[in-house]
N, C-alpha and C positions, 0 to 999 in steps of 0.2 A: 697619277699623282694629283691631278687637278680634281678628279672625282673624290679623292680622299679628303682634300681640303674642304670641298663643298659639304661633305657629310659632317665634318667637324664643326663648320659654321652653323649647319642646321641643328645639330645637337646642342650647340652653345645657346642659340636663340631659344630653342625649345625648353632648355633648363632655365634660362633667364626669365622667360614669360610664364613658366610653370604650366605648360600646355598639358602634360600628363595629369596634373592635379585638376585642371579645369575640365578635362574629359571625364575624370572620375566623378567630379561633382555633378556634371550634367547627367550622368547615368543615375546617380543617387537621387537627385531631385526629380528625375523622370518617374522613378519608382515610388516616390512619396505622394503621388496623386491620390486623393481620397478613394477613387474607384479601384485602386490596386492595393489598398491597405488590408493587412491581414491581422490586425490587432484584435485580441479576444478580450472582452470586458469581463475578466475572470471572476471576481467574487459574485457579481450579479448574474452572469450567464455561465452556467456550469458547463465545462467541457464534456464532450462525448467520450466515454471510456469504452475500450474494447471489451467484448463479452468475456474473453479469457483472462482479463486482468485480475490479479490476485492482490488484494489490499489488506485492510485491517481484519484481524481474526475475530470470530464471534462463536460463542457457545450456544447452540440451539436448544430450545426447550420443546417438550412434547406439547403440541397444540391442544390436546384434550385435557391433560392433567396439569399442565403448567410446570411440571418437574423437568429437571435437566435430563437430556438424552444421554449424557456421559455415564458410562457404566464403570468407570475407573479401571479400564483394562490396561492402561498404560502403553498402548500401541503407538499413540501419537508421540509420546516422549522417546520411545525407542527408535522410531523412524526418523526423528528430527536430526539432521546432520550437525546442527549447531548445539544440541543439548540445552535448549532454552525452555523446554516445557517441563514443569514439575507437577506430577499428579499425586495427590495424597488420598489414600482410600481409608475407609472405615468399615469394619465388618460389624454388622448388626444382626441380632437374632430377631426373628418375627414369627408369629404364629400363622401357619398356612391353614386357611379356613377350609380348603377342600379336604385335606387329609387330617387336620387337627394336630399336626406335628410342628415342633419348633424347628425352624430352618435358619441357616445363616445366608446373608446376602451382602455383597460388597456395595458400598455407597461412596459417592464422591465426597470427600471431606474438604479438600482444598485443591485449587487448580491455579497455577501461576504460569504466565506466558510473558517472556521477556521480549518485547518488540524491538528493542535496540539492537539485538543480535540477529533478528529474523531476516532471512533472505527471501521470504515469500515464495518458497519452492512448491508448497502445496502437498508435501509428503504427508503431513499430519492429517490433512483432509482426505487424502486418498486411502490411507490405511484404516480410518475410523469405521468400525462395523455398523454403528448406529447413526452415522452422519451428524454426530454431535458438534463437531468443529468444522468451520468453513471459513474461507478467506473471502471477504466481501468486496464490493466495489468501492469502498471508502478509501480515499487516497490521502486525505489530509491528516497526517500523523504527527505534525510538528508539536513538540512539547518543550517547555523551557527548562525542565529539570530532568536530569538523567534517571533518577529514581522513579519518575513518573512513567517511564517506559515499561516497567514491570506491571502487567495488568493482572488483576485478581479475577477470581471466579465471577463475582458480581459485575465487574467492569466488562468482562467478556460477554456476559448474558444481556446486559443492558445496552451495550454499544457505547461508542464515544459520542459526546454532545457536539454535533456539528452546527456551527452558527449558520443561520438562514439570513441571507442578504436579500434585500428588496431593491427594486429600482426606484 
């Protein structure tokens, strides 16, 4: 019974003097020493991104001709589980110089990618036979208006304008 009363007095004194709070504050201030600081100076110092990170989408161009690599096959739109890609094709006739015959070929007329619904799974990138679409390392996708999340063909080819911060 005497040990029980001593324990009650110790608890009462501990609560009155806020000893648990003081112990927690000591631990907190010990870890705030500048040598143990883990703060990243974000806009000025870019964080390292993992190699397999999938960020902002981009439509690639042919390096030789500068034309879009997309052949409007619509495989990316079919593979997308969120149905956020819209591919519009246009069939054009052209004269084949080798055979001299008029042939038909599909061309990309419009490409729309809704990044607000994208979960960056990479299925569109995996099924593309010409490697026209890829998910880049860009992770800054904050936009103020919801309608700006729908990226057009030109926006996908040019990429988004990332601000460059200097020290």
